[in-house]
C-alpha positions as CSV (number, residue, x, y, z in Angstrom):
1,X,-21.5,-22.1,-25.8
2,X,-21.8,-18.7,-23.6
3,X,-22.2,-20.0,-20.5
4,X,-19.9,-22.6,-18.0
5,X,-20.8,-25.4,-15.9
6,X,-18.7,-26.7,-12.9
7,X,-19.5,-29.6,-11.3
8,X,-18.1,-30.9,-8.3
9,X,-18.5,-34.2,-6.3
10,X,-17.3,-35.4,-3.1
11,X,-16.4,-38.9,-4.8
12,X,-14.4,-37.4,-7.8
13,X,-11.0,-36.8,-5.8
14,X,-7.9,-36.6,-7.2
15,X,-5.2,-36.9,-4.5
16,X,-3.9,-35.4,-0.8
17,X,-2.5,-31.7,-1.2
18,X,1.2,-31.5,-0.3
19,X,1.7,-28.3,1.5
20,X,4.9,-28.4,0.0
21,X,2.9,-27.4,-3.4
22,X,3.4,-24.0,-2.1
23,X,7.3,-23.2,-1.9
24,X,9.5,-21.0,-3.4
25,X,12.9,-20.5,-3.6
26,X,16.1,-18.4,-2.7
27,X,19.1,-18.3,-5.2
28,X,22.0,-15.9,-4.6
29,X,21.6,-14.1,-7.5
30,X,20.9,-9.9,-8.1
31,X,19.1,-8.8,-5.0
32,X,17.6,-11.9,-3.7
33,X,20.0,-12.5,-0.9
34,X,21.3,-9.4,-0.2
35,X,18.8,-6.2,-0.1
36,X,16.6,-8.7,-0.1
37,X,16.2,-11.4,2.5
38,X,19.8,-10.2,4.1
39,X,20.4,-6.4,4.5
40,X,22.1,-5.4,8.2
41,X,21.7,-2.1,8.9
42,X,18.3,-1.9,7.5
43,X,15.9,0.1,9.5
44,X,13.6,-3.2,9.9
45,X,16.7,-5.6,10.2
46,X,17.3,-7.9,13.2
47,X,20.4,-8.9,15.3
48,X,21.1,-11.3,12.4
49,X,21.0,-8.6,9.4
50,X,17.4,-10.6,8.5
51,X,14.9,-8.4,7.3
52,X,11.9,-8.3,9.1
53,X,9.6,-6.7,6.6
54,X,10.2,-9.2,3.9
55,X,10.1,-12.5,6.6
56,X,6.4,-10.7,7.3
57,X,5.6,-11.0,4.2
58,X,7.2,-14.5,3.6
59,X,4.8,-15.9,6.3
60,X,1.7,-14.3,4.6
61,X,2.9,-15.4,1.7
62,X,2.4,-18.9,3.0
63,X,5.5,-20.1,1.9
64,X,6.2,-23.9,3.3
65,X,9.2,-24.6,2.0
66,X,12.1,-23.0,0.4
67,X,15.0,-24.2,-2.0
68,X,18.5,-22.7,-1.7
69,X,20.8,-21.9,-2.9
70,X,20.4,-22.3,-6.4
71,X,19.8,-22.3,-9.4
72,X,22.3,-21.7,-11.1
73,X,24.6,-20.5,-8.5
74,X,24.9,-23.8,-7.1
75,X,26.8,-25.3,-10.0
76,X,29.9,-23.4,-9.1
77,X,29.2,-23.3,-5.4
78,X,31.2,-24.3,-2.3
79,X,29.3,-24.6,0.6
80,X,32.7,-24.7,3.0
81,X,32.9,-20.8,1.5
82,X,29.5,-20.1,3.2
83,X,30.3,-21.3,6.7
84,X,32.1,-20.4,9.6
85,X,33.4,-16.4,11.0
86,X,31.8,-14.1,8.5
87,X,35.3,-12.3,7.8
88,X,37.3,-15.6,7.5
89,X,34.6,-15.9,4.5
90,X,36.7,-16.3,0.9
91,X,35.2,-13.9,-1.8
92,X,34.5,-15.5,-4.8
93,X,34.2,-15.6,-8.7
94,X,30.2,-16.3,-8.7
95,X,30.7,-18.0,-12.9
96,X,26.6,-18.1,-13.0
97,X,25.9,-14.7,-12.6
98,X,29.5,-13.2,-13.1
99,X,29.9,-11.2,-10.1
100,X,31.6,-11.4,-7.1
101,X,29.9,-13.0,-4.0
102,X,30.6,-11.9,-0.6
103,X,29.4,-15.0,1.1
104,X,28.4,-12.9,3.9
105,X,25.4,-14.9,3.7
106,X,25.5,-18.7,3.5
107,X,24.3,-21.9,4.8
108,X,23.6,-21.2,8.3
109,X,22.3,-18.2,8.0
110,X,19.8,-19.6,5.4
111,X,19.3,-22.5,8.0
112,X,18.3,-18.9,10.9
113,X,16.2,-17.2,8.2
114,X,14.3,-20.8,7.5
115,X,13.5,-20.9,10.9
116,X,12.5,-17.3,11.4
117,X,9.9,-17.5,8.5
118,X,9.0,-20.9,9.3
119,X,9.4,-22.5,6.1
120,X,11.5,-26.0,5.7
121,X,14.6,-25.7,3.7
122,X,15.3,-28.1,0.5
123,X,19.3,-27.6,-0.5
124,X,20.8,-28.4,-3.7
125,X,24.1,-29.6,-3.8
126,X,26.4,-28.9,-6.4
127,X,27.0,-32.0,-8.8
128,X,28.5,-29.3,-11.6
129,X,32.2,-28.7,-10.8
130,X,31.9,-31.0,-7.4
131,X,30.5,-34.0,-6.5
132,X,30.2,-37.5,-4.6
133,X,32.4,-36.9,-1.3
134,X,31.3,-32.6,-1.6
135,X,27.5,-33.7,-1.6
136,X,27.4,-36.5,1.5
137,X,29.8,-33.6,3.8
138,X,27.3,-31.2,3.1
139,X,24.9,-33.9,4.2
140,X,27.1,-34.8,6.9
141,X,27.7,-30.9,8.1
142,X,24.3,-30.6,8.4
143,X,22.5,-33.5,9.6
144,X,24.5,-34.9,12.0
145,X,24.4,-34.2,16.1
146,X,28.2,-34.6,16.5
147,X,31.4,-37.0,16.9
148,X,32.3,-36.8,13.2
149,X,34.8,-33.9,10.9
150,X,32.0,-32.4,9.7
151,X,29.3,-32.4,12.2
152,X,31.9,-31.2,14.9
153,X,32.8,-28.6,12.3
154,X,29.7,-27.2,12.2
155,X,29.3,-27.0,16.2
156,X,32.5,-25.6,16.4
157,X,30.2,-22.7,13.9
158,X,28.2,-22.1,17.1
159,X,25.4,-24.7,16.2
160,X,24.6,-26.8,17.7
161,X,22.0,-29.2,17.3
162,X,22.0,-30.3,13.4
163,X,19.6,-28.8,10.7
164,X,18.2,-31.5,10.4
165,X,16.9,-31.1,6.4
166,X,15.0,-33.7,4.6
167,X,14.7,-32.2,1.0
168,X,18.0,-32.7,-1.2
169,X,17.9,-31.7,-5.2
170,X,21.0,-33.7,-7.1
171,X,22.4,-30.5,-8.5
172,X,20.2,-27.8,-11.0
173,X,19.5,-28.1,-14.7
174,X,22.4,-30.6,-15.4
175,X,21.2,-30.6,-19.1
176,X,21.5,-26.9,-20.2
177,X,24.5,-25.9,-21.8
178,X,24.2,-22.2,-19.8
179,X,25.2,-24.7,-16.6
180,X,28.6,-25.0,-15.3
181,X,29.8,-28.5,-15.1
182,X,26.9,-29.5,-17.4
183,X,26.5,-33.7,-18.1
184,X,24.9,-35.9,-20.4
185,X,22.4,-37.6,-19.4
186,X,24.2,-40.4,-19.2
187,X,26.7,-39.1,-17.4
188,X,24.4,-37.0,-15.0
189,X,22.4,-40.2,-14.0
190,X,25.1,-42.0,-13.2
191,X,26.9,-39.0,-10.5
192,X,23.2,-38.6,-9.7
193,X,22.9,-42.7,-8.5
194,X,26.4,-42.2,-6.8
195,X,26.1,-39.0,-5.1
196,X,22.4,-40.1,-3.9
197,X,24.1,-43.6,-2.5
198,X,26.6,-41.4,-0.4
199,X,24.2,-38.9,1.0
200,X,21.8,-41.8,2.3
201,X,24.8,-43.9,3.4
202,X,25.6,-40.4,5.7
203,X,21.5,-40.2,6.5
204,X,19.1,-42.8,5.2
205,X,16.4,-40.6,6.1
206,X,16.3,-37.9,3.1
207,X,14.8,-37.5,0.1
208,X,16.3,-36.6,-3.6
209,X,15.2,-34.7,-6.4
210,X,16.6,-35.8,-9.4
211,X,17.3,-33.1,-12.4
212,X,14.4,-33.1,-14.9
213,X,15.2,-31.1,-18.2
214,X,15.4,-27.4,-17.3
215,X,12.5,-27.0,-19.5
216,X,9.8,-28.9,-21.9
217,X,11.1,-27.6,-25.4
218,X,14.9,-28.5,-24.7
219,X,15.7,-31.4,-27.5
220,X,16.9,-33.6,-25.0
221,X,13.3,-33.7,-23.3
222,X,11.5,-37.0,-22.2
223,X,15.0,-38.8,-23.4
224,X,16.8,-36.6,-20.7
225,X,14.3,-38.0,-18.1
226,X,14.2,-41.7,-18.7
227,X,18.0,-42.1,-18.9
228,X,18.7,-40.3,-15.7
229,X,16.0,-42.2,-14.6
230,X,17.0,-45.6,-15.2
231,X,20.5,-44.8,-13.5
232,X,18.6,-43.7,-10.9
233,X,15.5,-44.8,-9.6
234,X,15.8,-46.5,-6.9
235,X,18.2,-43.6,-5.4
236,X,15.6,-40.6,-6.1
237,X,12.2,-39.8,-4.6
238,X,11.6,-36.7,-7.7
239,X,12.1,-36.1,-10.1
240,X,12.2,-31.8,-11.5
241,X,10.4,-29.5,-13.8
242,X,11.3,-26.1,-14.2
243,X,8.9,-23.7,-16.2
244,X,8.6,-20.1,-17.1
245,X,5.9,-18.5,-19.2
246,X,7.0,-14.9,-21.0
247,X,4.2,-12.8,-21.4
248,X,5.8,-11.5,-24.7
249,X,7.1,-14.4,-26.5
250,X,3.6,-15.5,-28.1
251,X,0.2,-14.2,-28.4
252,X,-1.6,-12.6,-25.5
253,X,-4.2,-15.4,-25.8
254,X,-1.5,-17.9,-25.6
255,X,0.2,-16.5,-22.3
256,X,-3.3,-16.7,-20.5
257,X,-3.5,-20.0,-21.0
258,X,-0.3,-20.5,-20.5
259,X,-1.5,-23.6,-17.7
260,X,-2.4,-25.5,-20.9
261,X,1.6,-26.0,-21.1
262,X,2.3,-26.9,-17.9
263,X,-0.6,-29.6,-17.8
264,X,1.0,-31.1,-20.9
265,X,4.4,-31.0,-19.3
266,X,3.6,-32.5,-15.7
267,X,1.4,-35.3,-18.0
268,X,4.7,-36.3,-19.7
269,X,7.3,-36.6,-16.8
270,X,4.6,-38.8,-15.0
271,X,3.9,-40.7,-18.5
272,X,7.9,-41.2,-18.7
273,X,8.7,-42.0,-14.9
274,X,5.9,-44.6,-15.2
275,X,7.7,-45.8,-18.3
276,X,11.1,-46.4,-16.5
277,X,9.2,-47.9,-13.3
278,X,7.7,-50.2,-15.8
279,X,10.7,-51.4,-17.7
280,X,12.9,-51.5,-14.5
281,X,9.7,-53.7,-12.9
282,X,9.9,-51.3,-9.4
283,X,6.8,-50.6,-7.3
284,X,7.8,-47.2,-5.8
285,X,6.3,-44.3,-8.1
286,X,8.5,-41.7,-8.5
287,X,6.3,-38.1,-7.7
288,X,7.1,-34.7,-9.5
289,X,8.9,-31.4,-7.7
290,X,8.1,-28.3,-10.2
291,X,11.1,-26.7,-8.7
292,X,11.1,-23.7,-10.1
293,X,7.7,-21.8,-12.3
294,X,6.5,-18.8,-12.7
295,X,6.0,-15.6,-15.2
296,X,9.0,-14.4,-16.4
297,X,9.6,-11.7,-19.0
298,X,12.5,-13.7,-20.3
299,X,12.9,-11.6,-23.9
300,X,13.8,-8.8,-22.0
301,X,16.6,-10.4,-20.2
302,X,20.0,-9.8,-21.0
303,X,23.1,-12.4,-20.2
304,X,25.1,-11.2,-17.4
305,X,28.1,-12.3,-20.2
306,X,27.5,-9.2,-22.2
307,X,28.0,-6.7,-19.4
308,X,31.4,-8.0,-17.5
309,X,32.7,-8.9,-14.2
310,X,30.6,-7.0,-11.4
311,X,31.4,-6.5,-7.9
312,X,27.8,-6.1,-5.5
313,X,25.2,-8.3,-7.2
314,X,23.5,-6.0,-9.4
315,X,19.4,-6.2,-10.0
316,X,18.8,-8.7,-12.3
317,X,15.3,-9.6,-13.7
318,X,13.2,-7.5,-11.4
319,X,10.0,-7.8,-13.4
320,X,7.2,-5.9,-13.0
321,X,3.7,-7.9,-12.8
322,X,0.3,-6.7,-14.2
323,X,-3.1,-8.5,-13.5
324,X,-2.9,-10.5,-16.2
325,X,0.5,-11.9,-15.2
326,X,-1.0,-12.5,-11.5
327,X,-4.2,-14.7,-13.1
328,X,-1.6,-16.6,-15.6
329,X,0.2,-17.3,-11.5
330,X,-3.3,-18.5,-10.1
331,X,-4.1,-20.6,-13.3
332,X,-0.9,-22.4,-12.8
333,X,-1.6,-22.9,-9.3
334,X,-4.8,-24.2,-10.6
335,X,-2.7,-26.4,-12.7
336,X,-0.9,-27.4,-10.1
337,X,-3.5,-29.0,-7.5
338,X,-4.9,-30.8,-10.8
339,X,-1.8,-32.9,-10.5
340,X,-1.9,-33.3,-6.8
341,X,-1.8,-36.8,-7.2
342,X,1.9,-36.9,-8.5
343,X,2.9,-33.3,-8.0
344,X,4.3,-32.7,-4.6
345,X,6.5,-29.8,-4.7
346,X,6.3,-26.2,-5.9
347,X,8.7,-23.6,-5.7
348,X,8.1,-20.4,-7.1
349,X,10.9,-18.5,-8.5
350,X,12.0,-16.6,-6.6
351,X,10.5,-15.2,-3.4
352,X,12.1,-11.6,-3.6
353,X,13.0,-9.2,-6.2
354,X,13.8,-12.1,-8.7
355,X,11.3,-12.5,-10.8
356,X,9.4,-12.6,-7.2
357,X,6.3,-12.1,-5.4
358,X,7.9,-9.8,-2.8
359,X,9.9,-6.6,-3.5
360,X,12.1,-4.0,-1.8
361,X,14.0,-0.8,-2.1
362,X,17.7,-1.3,-0.5
363,X,17.1,0.6,3.1
364,X,13.5,0.9,1.8
365,X,10.5,-1.0,2.2
366,X,8.8,-4.2,0.9
367,X,5.7,-4.7,-1.1
368,X,3.5,-7.0,-2.7
369,X,3.4,-7.6,-6.6
370,X,-0.1,-9.1,-8.2
371,X,1.0,-12.0,-8.5
372,X,1.7,-12.2,-4.4
373,X,-2.0,-12.8,-3.7
374,X,-3.0,-15.6,-5.9
375,X,-0.4,-17.8,-4.3
376,X,-1.2,-16.5,-1.0
377,X,-4.9,-17.4,-0.9
378,X,-4.5,-20.8,-2.7
379,X,-1.8,-21.5,-0.2
380,X,-3.4,-20.4,2.7
381,X,-7.3,-22.4,1.3
382,X,-6.2,-25.4,-0.5
383,X,-6.1,-27.5,1.8
384,X,-7.0,-31.3,1.9
385,X,-7.9,-33.5,-1.1
386,X,-8.0,-31.9,-4.5
387,X,-11.2,-33.0,-6.2
388,X,-11.6,-33.5,-9.9
389,X,-13.9,-31.0,-11.1
390,X,-16.5,-31.8,-14.4
391,X,-16.1,-28.5,-16.2
392,X,-17.7,-27.5,-19.9
393,X,-17.0,-23.8,-21.4
394,X,-16.8,-21.7,-23.8
395,X,-13.2,-21.7,-25.9
396,X,-11.4,-19.0,-26.7
397,X,-8.5,-19.5,-29.6
398,X,-4.8,-18.9,-29.6
399,X,-2.1,-19.3,-31.7
400,X,0.2,-21.7,-29.8
401,X,-2.5,-24.4,-28.5
402,X,-5.7,-23.7,-30.9
403,X,-8.8,-23.3,-28.9
404,X,-8.7,-23.8,-25.2
405,X,-11.3,-23.5,-22.4
406,X,-12.2,-19.8,-21.7
407,X,-12.2,-21.0,-18.0
408,X,-10.3,-23.1,-15.8
409,X,-11.3,-24.1,-12.5
410,X,-9.8,-26.5,-9.5
411,X,-11.4,-27.4,-6.0
412,X,-10.2,-28.8,-2.5
413,X,-12.0,-30.3,0.2
414,X,-11.5,-30.2,3.5
415,X,-13.5,-31.4,6.6
416,X,-16.7,-29.0,6.4
417,X,-14.0,-26.4,4.1
418,X,-14.8,-26.7,0.1
419,X,-12.6,-24.2,-1.6
420,X,-13.0,-23.6,-6.0
421,X,-10.4,-21.7,-7.4
422,X,-11.2,-20.6,-11.2
423,X,-9.5,-17.8,-13.5
424,X,-11.6,-16.3,-16.6
425,X,-8.7,-16.1,-19.2
426,X,-10.4,-14.3,-21.7
427,X,-11.9,-11.1,-22.4
428,X,-15.2,-10.6,-21.9
429,X,-17.2,-11.8,-18.6
430,X,-18.6,-15.3,-18.5
431,X,-21.1,-16.7,-16.0
432,X,-19.9,-20.0,-14.4
433,X,-23.0,-21.9,-13.2
434,X,-21.7,-23.8,-10.3
435,X,-23.6,-27.7,-9.7
436,X,-22.7,-28.5,-6.2
437,X,-26.0,-31.0,-5.7
438,X,-23.7,-33.9,-4.1
439,X,-22.2,-32.2,-1.2
440,X,-26.0,-31.7,-0.1
441,X,-26.8,-27.6,1.6
442,X,-23.5,-25.5,1.3
443,X,-23.1,-22.4,1.9
444,X,-21.0,-19.5,0.2
445,X,-18.7,-17.6,2.5
446,X,-16.3,-15.9,0.3
447,X,-15.3,-14.8,-2.7
448,X,-12.5,-12.8,-3.4
449,X,-11.6,-11.8,-7.1
450,X,-8.3,-10.3,-8.7
451,X,-9.7,-8.2,-11.4
452,X,-9.7,-5.2,-12.5
453,X,-10.9,-2.8,-16.2
454,X,-7.5,-2.1,-17.0
455,X,-5.7,-5.7,-16.6
456,X,-2.5,-4.1,-17.4
457,X,-1.6,-2.7,-13.6
458,X,0.8,-3.8,-11.6
459,X,1.8,-2.8,-7.6
460,X,4.8,-0.6,-7.5
461,X,7.1,1.4,-4.8
462,X,4.7,4.7,-5.2
463,X,1.9,2.6,-5.8
464,X,2.1,-0.5,-3.7
465,X,-1.9,-1.8,-3.1
466,X,-3.0,-0.4,-5.8
467,X,-3.7,-4.2,-7.1
468,X,-5.1,-6.6,-3.8
469,X,-8.2,-9.1,-4.3
470,X,-11.5,-7.5,-3.6
471,X,-14.7,-9.5,-1.9
472,X,-17.2,-10.1,-4.4
473,X,-21.3,-10.8,-2.9
474,X,-21.1,-14.7,-2.7
475,X,-23.7,-16.6,-4.4
476,X,-26.6,-17.8,-3.0
477,X,-27.0,-21.0,-3.5
478,X,-30.7,-23.1,-4.6
479,X,-30.5,-26.4,-4.4
480,X,-27.3,-27.0,-4.9
481,X,-26.8,-25.0,-7.9
482,X,-25.9,-21.0,-8.2
483,X,-24.2,-19.2,-10.8
484,X,-20.8,-16.8,-10.1
485,X,-20.3,-14.1,-13.1
486,X,-16.5,-14.0,-14.0
487,X,-14.8,-10.5,-15.4
488,X,-12.6,-10.4,-17.5
489,X,-9.2,-11.6,-16.9
490,X,-10.0,-12.3,-13.3
491,X,-8.8,-15.4,-10.5
492,X,-11.1,-16.2,-8.0
493,X,-11.5,-18.1,-4.7
494,X,-14.5,-19.1,-3.3
495,X,-15.2,-20.6,0.0
496,X,-17.9,-22.7,1.3
497,X,-19.3,-24.5,4.0
498,X,-20.4,-28.0,3.6
499,X,-23.1,-29.7,6.1
500,X,-22.1,-31.7,9.0
501,X,-21.9,-35.2,8.3
502,X,-23.3,-37.8,10.7
């Protein structure tokens, strides 16, 4: 087979696309917060010290939800340190990244940033070094209007109205031996159930995310999810997944096909959650939160312990992304859309500087990395209902997954708008035959592609616009059929209009 065919039908439905699928992540790590989202004195800073250039790019990126304050950082964090008068806040040793945390940016500053960015906050509680009482008190401080000690403390701090945070993470990567206060599945499941119960007693309307495995290669994967959910099934709404892909860990073809691994990971967690549902004879279905994911050159990362205790947070994992990396990110988003019936939340890690779509220089510019573009365009156009495509394509060999389809695709429909997302993971061009006859007389209005003759090109401070999506001629449909040529190692979005239904 030398050509590929994609067939779509409005009756082939996966499920509604939750806007929270296009979330991000801000952690007190490296330069994500300080000189990332927050830099008093920067020429673009507002009165609160927030970088307005980063705010502008965050809105352009289309981020809907942002997880805060960690990440590994949260497992040793005292939320009380980051509220109240800044001059009274203590400096603390951060055990996760072995730096000194100034606490100049804390909960209320983050909530102000979230309002300015137009994003929904997703807060994590510390279940590493702290527990049930502190988690419940944080919900009280954050969500109750007043009349209790913690809510009145917030009002004393100048925040009269509650923040009304709906999404809460019950800790972070609690299965990981690197995590401060890590626990066994039984230990974590019990404390998650107790914390969730107490937090819901404060605010019954919140949604809770239980920690799943830190990644699918963990020796306790699946058994961890099953045990945790047996303890906490009735208290939680979501179970988390974390998944990073290293371009240098496996052969190049396996990296380009990383979405194959994400598909399998999601399917396995869904199966495990449904096993527990059946075992406990429950009716509700647990949904998934992929609340950390990205491409990460993890093999280059040096653990903080190797350099001793740092003062100001130093730069960490400020990876520079290529066209190939952007194609993989676009493909991971396709995988996420393919699971829209169960995957409700996604948080690309992280938003700024740390393996991020947005980079900044202290006192200097902010710019878009290559991975910014597939995220922004998917967040903008993947609306409505995800469709189940029927795709036949040539295959390519990979060292990790065997032979895999060289092309991958997803589609969404929203009223009279049909959007197709596609990638070519291979090193040769492939013609894609589109069969959309089931929709009637479709018209292509735009075709944007991220593709370069040199897939190693990246955006930098010196050349921030070197790589960007380029418009191609939209395909012309004849009887609901058209052909699109997909260049090697490329990501595409095709926007089409559908005939009005009578």
